[in-house]
C-alpha positions as CSV (number, residue, x, y, z in Angstrom):
1,M,0.0,0.0,-0.1
2,Q,1.2,3.4,-0.9
3,N,-1.8,5.8,-1.5
4,V,-4.7,6.6,0.7
5,I,-8.2,6.9,-0.6
6,V,-11.2,8.5,1.4
7,Y,-14.8,7.4,0.6
8,V,-16.9,10.6,1.1
9,Q,-20.3,9.6,2.3
10,H,-22.9,12.3,1.8
11,K,-26.4,13.3,0.9
12,N,-27.0,16.0,-1.7
13,G,-23.5,17.4,-0.9
14,S,-24.1,17.3,2.9
15,T,-21.5,15.3,4.6
16,P,-20.7,14.5,8.3
17,K,-17.5,16.0,9.8
18,V,-15.9,12.4,9.9
19,T,-15.2,13.1,6.2
20,F,-12.8,16.0,6.9
21,E,-11.3,14.2,9.7
22,M,-10.5,11.4,7.3
23,A,-9.3,13.8,4.7
24,T,-6.8,15.2,7.3
25,L,-5.7,11.7,8.4
26,A,-5.3,10.6,4.8
27,R,-2.7,13.3,4.3
28,K,-0.8,12.1,7.4
29,L,-0.8,8.5,6.3
30,A,0.0,9.1,2.6
31,D,3.0,11.1,3.7
32,Q,4.2,8.3,5.9
33,L,3.6,5.7,3.1
34,G,5.2,7.9,0.5
35,G,2.2,8.2,-1.7
36,K,-0.8,10.5,-2.5
37,A,-4.0,11.4,-0.7
38,H,-7.3,10.9,-2.7
39,A,-11.0,11.2,-2.1
40,V,-14.0,9.8,-4.1
41,V,-17.4,11.5,-4.0
42,V,-20.2,10.5,-6.2
43,G,-23.8,11.0,-6.5
44,A,-26.1,14.3,-6.5
45,G,-24.2,17.3,-5.0
46,S,-20.8,15.8,-5.4
47,S,-19.3,18.7,-7.4
48,Q,-20.3,21.3,-4.7
49,L,-18.9,19.0,-2.1
50,A,-15.7,18.6,-4.1
51,D,-14.9,22.3,-3.9
52,T,-15.4,22.1,-0.1
53,L,-12.9,19.3,0.0
54,K,-10.3,21.3,-2.0
55,S,-9.7,23.3,1.2
56,Y,-8.4,20.1,2.9
57,P,-4.9,18.5,2.3
58,L,-5.7,16.1,-0.5
59,D,-3.9,15.7,-3.8
60,A,-6.9,14.7,-5.9
61,V,-10.8,14.5,-5.4
62,H,-12.5,12.1,-8.0
63,V,-16.0,13.1,-8.8
64,N,-19.0,12.1,-10.6
65,D,-22.5,13.5,-10.0
66,D,-24.3,10.3,-11.2
67,A,-28.0,10.4,-10.1
68,Q,-27.9,6.4,-10.2
69,V,-25.7,6.4,-7.0
70,D,-28.8,7.6,-5.0
71,G,-31.3,5.4,-6.8
72,F,-29.8,2.0,-6.1
73,L,-28.5,0.4,-3.1
74,L,-24.7,0.7,-2.4
75,D,-23.5,-1.2,-5.4
76,P,-23.0,1.9,-7.6
77,I,-20.9,3.3,-4.9
78,V,-18.6,0.2,-4.6
79,D,-18.2,0.2,-8.5
80,Y,-16.9,3.8,-8.2
81,L,-14.6,3.0,-5.3
82,E,-13.3,0.0,-6.8
83,A,-12.6,1.7,-10.1
84,A,-10.7,4.6,-8.2
85,A,-8.6,2.0,-6.3
86,R,-7.7,0.2,-9.5
87,A,-6.7,3.5,-11.1
88,V,-4.6,4.9,-8.2
89,G,-3.0,1.5,-7.4
90,P,-2.2,-0.1,-4.1
91,S,-4.0,1.9,-1.5
92,L,-5.4,2.2,2.1
93,V,-9.2,3.0,1.8
94,L,-10.5,5.0,4.7
95,V,-14.3,4.6,5.2
96,A,-16.4,6.2,8.1
97,N,-17.4,3.6,10.7
98,T,-21.1,4.3,10.2
99,L,-23.9,1.9,9.3
100,G,-23.8,2.8,5.6
101,G,-20.0,3.1,5.6
102,K,-19.5,-0.4,7.1
103,D,-21.8,-1.9,4.5
104,V,-19.7,-0.2,1.7
105,A,-16.5,-1.5,3.4
106,G,-17.6,-5.1,3.5
107,R,-18.4,-5.2,-0.1
108,L,-15.2,-3.4,-1.2
109,V,-13.1,-6.0,0.9
110,A,-14.5,-8.8,-1.6
111,R,-13.9,-6.7,-4.6
112,L,-10.3,-5.8,-3.8
113,N,-9.5,-9.0,-2.0
114,A,-8.4,-6.6,0.7
115,G,-7.7,-6.9,4.5
116,I,-10.0,-4.8,6.8
117,V,-9.6,-3.1,10.2
118,A,-12.7,-1.9,12.1
119,D,-13.4,1.2,14.2
120,A,-9.9,2.4,14.1
121,T,-8.7,5.3,16.4
122,D,-5.1,5.5,15.6
123,F,-2.6,4.2,13.2
124,K,1.1,3.2,13.2
125,I,3.1,2.8,10.2
126,E,6.5,1.0,10.2
127,G,8.4,-0.1,7.0
128,G,5.4,0.5,4.8
129,T,3.2,-1.7,7.0
130,V,0.0,-0.2,8.3
131,E,-1.0,-1.2,11.9
132,A,-4.3,0.1,13.2
133,V,-5.1,0.7,16.9
134,M,-8.8,-0.3,17.9
135,P,-10.3,0.0,21.4
136,K,-12.4,-3.0,22.4
137,M,-14.6,-3.8,25.3
138,G,-15.7,-0.3,25.9
139,G,-12.1,0.9,25.9
140,A,-11.1,-1.5,28.6
141,A,-8.7,-3.2,26.1
142,I,-6.7,-1.8,23.3
143,T,-6.0,-4.0,20.2
144,T,-3.7,-3.7,17.2
145,A,-3.8,-5.4,13.8
146,K,-1.7,-5.2,10.9
147,L,-2.9,-5.2,7.2
148,K,-0.8,-7.9,5.6
149,S,-1.9,-7.2,2.0
150,A,0.7,-5.5,0.0
151,D,-2.0,-4.1,-2.4
152,Y,-5.1,-3.0,-0.7
153,G,-6.4,-2.5,2.8
154,I,-9.6,-1.0,4.1
155,A,-10.1,0.7,7.5
156,T,-13.3,2.0,9.0
157,I,-12.7,5.1,11.1
158,R,-14.4,6.0,14.2
159,P,-16.0,9.5,13.9
160,N,-14.4,12.1,16.2
161,A,-11.4,10.0,16.8
162,F,-9.3,12.4,14.7
163,S,-9.1,16.0,14.2
164,A,-10.0,17.9,10.9
165,Q,-7.7,20.6,9.9
166,A,-8.1,22.4,6.7
167,G,-5.2,23.4,4.6
168,G,-3.2,22.4,1.6
169,A,-2.3,23.7,-1.9
170,G,-5.8,22.8,-3.4
171,A,-6.7,19.3,-4.5
172,A,-7.1,18.5,-8.2
173,V,-10.7,17.7,-9.1
174,Q,-10.9,14.8,-11.6
175,P,-13.9,13.1,-13.1
176,I,-14.3,9.5,-12.6
177,E,-16.2,7.1,-14.7
178,K,-18.1,3.9,-13.5
179,P,-17.2,0.6,-15.2
180,A,-19.5,0.1,-18.3
181,G,-22.2,-2.6,-18.4
182,K,-23.4,-2.4,-14.9
183,S,-27.0,-3.0,-13.8
184,Y,-28.4,-3.0,-10.4
185,A,-31.2,-5.1,-8.9
186,V,-32.0,-3.3,-5.7
187,V,-33.8,0.0,-6.0
188,V,-34.1,2.7,-3.4
189,E,-37.8,3.7,-3.4
190,N,-37.9,5.8,-0.3
191,D,-35.3,7.2,2.1
192,V,-36.5,8.1,5.5
193,E,-34.1,9.6,8.0
194,E,-34.9,9.6,11.7
195,G,-34.6,12.9,13.5
196,T,-34.5,15.0,10.2
197,G,-34.2,18.7,10.9
198,E,-32.4,18.2,14.1
199,L,-28.6,18.7,14.6
200,A,-27.0,15.2,14.6
201,L,-25.2,14.3,17.9
202,E,-21.9,13.6,16.2
203,E,-22.0,17.0,14.6
204,A,-23.0,19.1,17.6
205,P,-20.6,21.5,19.2
206,V,-22.5,21.2,22.7
207,V,-24.3,18.1,24.1
208,V,-26.6,18.1,27.0
209,A,-27.0,14.3,27.9
210,G,-29.5,13.0,30.4
211,G,-29.5,9.6,32.4
212,R,-31.3,7.6,34.8
213,G,-31.2,10.4,37.5
214,L,-33.7,12.4,35.5
215,G,-36.4,9.8,36.4
216,G,-38.4,9.9,33.2
217,P,-38.8,11.2,29.7
218,D,-40.3,14.6,30.5
219,P,-37.0,16.3,31.7
220,F,-35.5,15.6,28.4
221,D,-37.9,17.8,26.5
222,Q,-38.7,20.3,29.5
223,L,-35.2,20.9,30.8
224,L,-32.5,19.5,28.6
225,K,-33.8,20.4,25.1
226,P,-34.2,24.3,26.0
227,L,-30.6,24.4,27.2
228,A,-29.2,22.6,24.3
229,K,-31.1,24.8,21.9
230,L,-29.6,27.9,23.5
231,F,-26.1,26.5,23.0
232,G,-27.0,25.6,19.4
233,G,-26.2,22.0,20.4
234,A,-28.1,18.6,20.7
235,V,-29.7,16.3,23.5
236,G,-28.1,13.0,24.1
237,A,-28.8,10.1,26.5
238,S,-27.3,7.2,28.4
239,R,-28.1,3.7,27.6
240,A,-30.3,3.4,30.7
241,A,-32.4,6.3,29.7
242,A,-32.8,4.7,26.1
243,D,-33.5,1.3,27.5
244,A,-36.3,2.7,29.7
245,G,-38.0,4.1,26.6
246,W,-37.5,7.7,27.6
247,V,-35.8,8.6,24.4
248,P,-35.1,6.9,21.2
249,Y,-31.9,4.9,20.8
250,S,-30.6,7.4,18.1
251,L,-29.8,9.6,21.0
252,Q,-27.8,7.0,22.9
253,I,-24.2,7.9,23.6
254,G,-21.6,5.1,24.6
255,Q,-20.2,1.8,23.7
256,T,-23.3,0.7,21.9
257,G,-24.4,4.0,20.9
258,K,-22.8,7.1,19.2
259,T,-19.4,8.6,19.9
260,V,-19.4,12.4,20.4
261,S,-16.6,14.9,20.6
262,P,-18.2,18.1,21.3
263,N,-16.6,21.3,22.7
264,L,-18.8,21.2,25.8
265,Y,-20.5,18.1,27.3
266,I,-23.1,18.5,30.0
267,A,-23.9,15.2,31.7
268,V,-27.1,15.4,33.7
269,G,-28.0,12.5,36.1
270,I,-25.5,10.1,34.5
271,S,-23.4,8.0,36.7
272,G,-20.5,7.7,34.1
273,A,-20.1,3.9,33.6
274,I,-17.3,2.8,31.2
275,Q,-19.8,2.1,28.6
276,H,-21.0,5.7,28.5
277,K,-17.5,7.1,29.2
278,V,-16.2,5.4,25.9
279,G,-18.6,7.5,23.8
280,M,-18.0,11.0,25.1
281,R,-14.4,11.0,26.7
282,S,-12.9,13.0,24.0
283,S,-15.2,15.9,24.6
284,G,-13.4,19.2,25.2
285,T,-14.8,20.3,28.5
286,I,-16.9,17.8,30.6
287,V,-19.5,19.2,33.1
288,A,-21.4,16.6,35.3
289,I,-24.5,17.6,37.3
290,N,-25.4,14.9,39.8
291,K,-26.7,14.7,43.3
292,D,-23.8,12.0,44.1
293,G,-20.5,13.9,44.1
294,A,-18.8,10.4,44.2
295,A,-20.4,9.1,41.0
296,P,-17.9,7.6,38.5
297,I,-18.3,10.5,36.1
298,A,-16.8,12.9,38.6
299,E,-13.4,11.0,38.0
300,F,-13.2,12.2,34.5
301,S,-15.1,15.4,34.4
302,D,-13.6,19.1,34.4
303,L,-16.4,20.4,36.6
304,V,-18.8,18.6,38.9
305,V,-22.0,20.4,40.2
306,V,-23.4,18.4,43.2
307,G,-27.0,19.2,43.6
308,D,-30.6,18.7,42.2
309,A,-30.5,18.9,38.5
310,F,-34.3,20.1,38.6
311,A,-33.2,23.2,40.6
312,I,-30.0,23.7,38.7
313,L,-30.9,23.5,35.0
314,P,-33.7,26.0,34.9
315,E,-31.3,28.6,36.5
316,L,-28.4,27.5,34.1
317,T,-30.9,27.9,31.3
318,K,-31.7,31.5,32.4
319,L,-28.2,32.5,32.8
320,V,-27.3,31.3,29.4
321,A,-30.2,33.0,27.8
322,A,-29.3,36.3,29.6
323,S,-25.8,35.9,28.4
324,K,-26.8,35.4,24.7
325,A,-29.2,38.5,25.0
């Protein structure tokens, strides 16, 4: 492997920030491997997104606005990625560790006869060999795995595990053609996205999360949501709150939920078990509001407010509102 290719997952030109994290990572890895950093973006809105990607340290962005990509299930995307990989030559392909990304990665493994590492949070390169670092068991164990193939490897990247830094001389935007004679059996008739219109947890600069200590579903709407809205952020939850049915699982943060890395994380009524910690420990500033000052979350919080959240949150919301005014 010498080059690095980023698969850019998007919808009508809108992409999650993990794309820019991977673009930054691709530059670092390509420099260590002695190759080039590429990105592949296909489907409606790709040309617009390619202009944004030019601000990141990539050498080339391969683009096609092919509407077929959005009308069929995954295979057109895999065709384009395979074509790019064959054209570029031996490469490490970076794919976001999302539901859609993992599906694409699995298909691409078969197409390229490649090795794969999943949910990577760091890399080591020695003598041209790529070794991925991957937390397991909620972060209690750290595993490493080497990609032995000399030609192609695939790595799914954990969102928020790497920083995104714009910069570079401006990537060359190049058209990419899909292999001819392709037909697809699975048609996408309707695309329904849960939580449309709300800021995604993974993208939010501020997250206000609630746990078992809130006692029910109402505080999420009445206390957490107004505060999160003032911050321009999003509401999250612990697994206990999601399991209780107080909030949908799409709001769950932790080992079996989402990984977030906001500038500010406010945990309300959350004990801070390791399963939750693994999903938010890379947050900038962590504030815990809890009746129990000895709760596990206090050990890794920057500020612990010991008291009744039902009295504290309304006053905090008023102060934030007054400050914004």
